[in-house]
C-alpha positions in Angstrom: 0.0 0.0 0.0 1.6 3.3 -1.0 2.7 5.8 1.6 0.2 8.4 0.3 -2.7 6.2 1.3 -1.2 5.6 4.8 -1.0 9.3 5.3 -4.6 9.8 4.2 -5.8 7.0 6.5 -3.9 8.4 9.5 -5.2 11.9 8.9 -8.8 10.6 8.7 -8.5 8.6 11.9 -7.0 11.6 13.7 -9.8 13.8 12.5 -12.4 11.4 13.8 -10.8 11.1 17.2 -10.6 14.9 17.5 -14.3 15.3 16.7 -15.2 12.5 19.1 -13.1 13.9 22.0 -14.5 17.4 21.5 -18.1 16.2 21.6 -17.4 13.9 24.6 -15.7 16.6 26.6 -18.5 19.2 25.9 -21.2 16.7 27.0 -19.2 15.7 30.1 -18.6 19.3 31.2 -22.2 20.3 30.7 -23.4 17.4 32.9 -20.8 17.4 35.7 -20.0 21.1 36.0 -22.2 22.5 38.8 -24.3 25.6 38.2 -23.8 28.4 40.6 -26.4 30.9 41.4 -25.5 34.3 42.9 -27.8 36.8 44.5 -27.1 40.4 45.2 -29.7 40.4 48.0 -30.7 38.0 50.7 -33.8 36.0 49.8 -34.2 34.2 53.1 -32.6 32.9 56.3 -32.6 29.6 58.2 -32.9 29.1 62.0 -33.4 26.0 64.2 -36.5 27.5 65.8 -38.4 29.1 62.9 -36.9 27.1 60.0 -36.7 28.7 56.6 -38.0 32.3 56.3 -38.1 33.8 52.8 -37.9 37.4 52.0 -39.2 38.6 48.7 -37.3 41.6 47.5 -39.2 44.2 45.6 -37.3 47.2 44.4 -38.9 50.5 45.4 -41.0 52.2 42.7 -39.9 55.7 42.0 -42.3 58.0 40.2 -40.1 60.1 38.0 -43.1 62.2 36.8 -43.8 65.3 38.8 -47.4 65.8 39.9 -49.6 67.3 37.1 -52.2 68.8 39.4 -52.7 72.5 39.4 -50.7 72.8 36.1 -52.0 73.9 32.8 -50.6 71.9 29.9 -50.6 73.2 26.4 -51.4 70.6 23.7 -50.6 71.3 20.1 -52.6 69.8 17.3 -53.5 70.4 13.7 -56.9 71.0 12.0 -57.5 67.7 10.2 -61.0 66.1 10.2 -62.1 63.8 11.8 -59.3 64.1 14.3 -59.9 67.8 15.0 -62.7 70.0 13.7 -63.9 73.5 14.7 -67.4 73.6 16.0 -69.9 75.8 14.2 -71.5 78.5 16.2 -75.2 78.4 16.3 -77.1 81.5 15.5 -78.0 83.4 18.7 -75.8 81.1 20.8 -72.9 82.0 23.0 -69.5 82.4 21.4 -67.3 79.3 21.8 -64.1 79.8 23.7 -61.2 77.6 24.9 -61.3 73.9 24.3 -65.1 74.1 23.6 -64.2 75.5 20.1 -63.1 72.0 18.9 -64.4 68.5 18.6 -63.1 65.2 17.3 -60.9 62.4 18.3 -58.1 64.6 19.6 -60.5 66.4 22.0 -61.8 63.1 23.4 -58.3 61.7 23.8 -57.1 64.8 25.6 -60.1 64.5 28.0 -59.2 60.8 28.7 -55.6 61.8 29.5 -56.8 64.5 31.9 -59.0 62.0 33.6 -56.1 59.6 34.2 -53.7 62.4 35.2 -55.7 65.3 36.7 -54.6 68.5 35.1 -55.8 71.6 33.2 -55.0 71.7 29.5 -55.4 74.0 26.6 -55.7 72.8 23.0 -54.1 75.0 20.4 -53.7 74.6 16.6 -50.2 74.8 15.3 -49.3 78.3 14.1 -47.8 77.4 10.7 -50.1 74.5 10.0 -47.3 72.0 9.5 -46.8 68.6 10.9 -43.1 68.9 11.5 -40.0 68.6 9.2 -36.3 69.5 9.4 -35.4 72.8 7.9 -32.2 73.8 6.2 -30.6 75.2 9.4 -31.4 71.9 11.2 -34.4 73.1 13.2 -37.9 71.7 13.2 -41.0 73.5 12.0 -44.7 72.7 12.7 -45.8 70.8 15.7 -42.3 69.2 16.1 -40.8 72.6 16.2 -43.2 73.8 18.9 -42.4 70.7 21.0 -38.6 70.9 20.6 -38.7 74.6 21.5 -40.8 73.8 24.6 -43.6 76.1 23.4 -46.0 73.2 24.1 -46.0 70.3 26.5 -47.3 67.6 24.2 -48.7 67.0 20.7 -51.9 65.0 20.0 -52.3 64.6 16.3 -52.2 62.1 13.4 -48.4 62.5 13.2 -46.4 59.9 11.3 -43.7 58.2 13.3 -40.4 58.5 11.4 -36.8 57.8 12.2 -35.8 61.5 12.3 -38.8 62.5 14.5 -38.1 59.7 16.9 -34.7 61.2 17.5 -36.2 64.5 18.6 -39.3 63.4 20.5 -40.8 60.4 22.3 -43.9 58.9 20.7 -46.7 56.9 22.3 -48.2 53.8 20.7 -49.9 54.9 17.4 -53.7 55.1 17.5 -54.0 54.9 13.7 -52.1 52.9 11.0 -52.2 53.7 7.3 -50.3 52.0 4.5 -50.1 51.5 0.8 -51.1 48.2 -0.7 -49.8 46.9 -4.0 -51.8 44.2 -5.8 -50.5 42.0 -8.5 -52.0 39.1 -10.5 -51.6 35.7 -8.8 -49.3 33.6 -11.0 -50.6 30.5 -12.6 -49.6 27.3 -10.8 -47.1 25.1 -12.7 -46.1 21.6 -11.9 -42.5 21.5 -10.7 -40.0 19.5 -12.8 -36.8 17.8 -11.8 -34.7 20.9 -12.7 -37.1 23.5 -11.3 -34.4 24.5 -8.8 -32.3 25.8 -11.7 -35.0 28.2 -12.9 -33.7 31.2 -11.0 -30.2 30.7 -12.5 -29.4 32.2 -15.9 -28.1 30.1 -18.8 -24.7 31.7 -18.6 -24.3 30.9 -14.9 -25.1 27.2 -15.5 -22.7 26.9 -18.4 -19.9 28.6 -16.4 -20.6 26.3 -13.4 -20.4 23.2 -15.5 -17.2 24.4 -17.2 -15.5 25.1 -13.8 -16.7 21.7 -12.5 -15.2 19.8 -15.4 -12.0 21.8 -15.4 -11.4 21.2 -11.7 -12.2 17.5 -12.0 -9.9 17.0 -14.9 -7.1 18.9 -13.1 -7.5 16.7 -10.0 -7.7 13.5 -12.0 -4.6 14.3 -14.1 -2.6 15.6 -11.2 -3.2 12.3 -9.3 -2.8 10.1 -12.3 0.4 11.7 -13.5 1.9 11.9 -10.0 5.6 10.9 -10.1 5.4 9.5 -6.6 2.4 7.2 -7.3 3.1 6.2 -10.9 4.7 2.8 -11.0 4.0 -0.5 -12.7 2.2 -2.0 -9.7 -1.4 -2.9 -10.6 -2.6 -2.3 -7.0 -1.3 1.2 -7.1 -2.9 1.9 -10.5 -6.2 0.6 -9.1 -5.9 2.9 -6.0 -5.2 5.9 -8.3 -8.5 5.3 -10.1 -10.4 5.0 -6.8 -8.9 8.3 -5.5 -9.8 10.0 -8.8 -13.4 8.7 -8.6 -13.7 9.9 -5.0 -12.5 13.3 -6.0 -15.2 13.5 -8.6 -17.9 12.6 -6.1 -16.7 14.9 -3.3 -16.1 17.9 -5.7 -19.6 19.4 -5.3 -19.3 19.4 -1.5 
């Protein structure tokens, strides 16, 4: 048996042993290595009289929000029906002032917020009638500008959440979602064939892949067949050469 085959066999055995030992050690360590739990706080204590006494630790809850009572909050919005609409004054009726001038979803939402967090609030329409966009000098206009300049305390409006706006302000969960839908004709179903997996590939790619495959195979076959070290007149060696060449052909796609 040629020296080349001995070397291949020893390398293969050594590789199998390395894989086996790595898997065995990983399983052994995962089973026999104890798991240690560490606690920053005491969760209980033991005594001969009372036994085990547990102590559930609950971190104190800090309210970072100052009390909103006796404070008047200014809420900015935009005149967009049905979210906000101006009420029409009835003939002979009293003039509408303050928040009574408006109606819509924004007004109802502001009232619900005031019920949860007692406060006085004033609803105002944005001065420039804009939602909010970055200007050339890097400042915001519209409702975003009033909020970043601290002219208002919060904004209640159908304002789209964008990446740039999220960097300048904190948004609540959206109460409205809109989107654009694209419809296309459903393609006709076709029965898959044996070579359906090659449909996404272009003809040039398939030809190049086959050419590379054949070129590499012929190079490997010729390099082994014409090897000076393995070429002799022994029939056994010649048979081994053909086996190695055939194995190279089978393992080439992998």
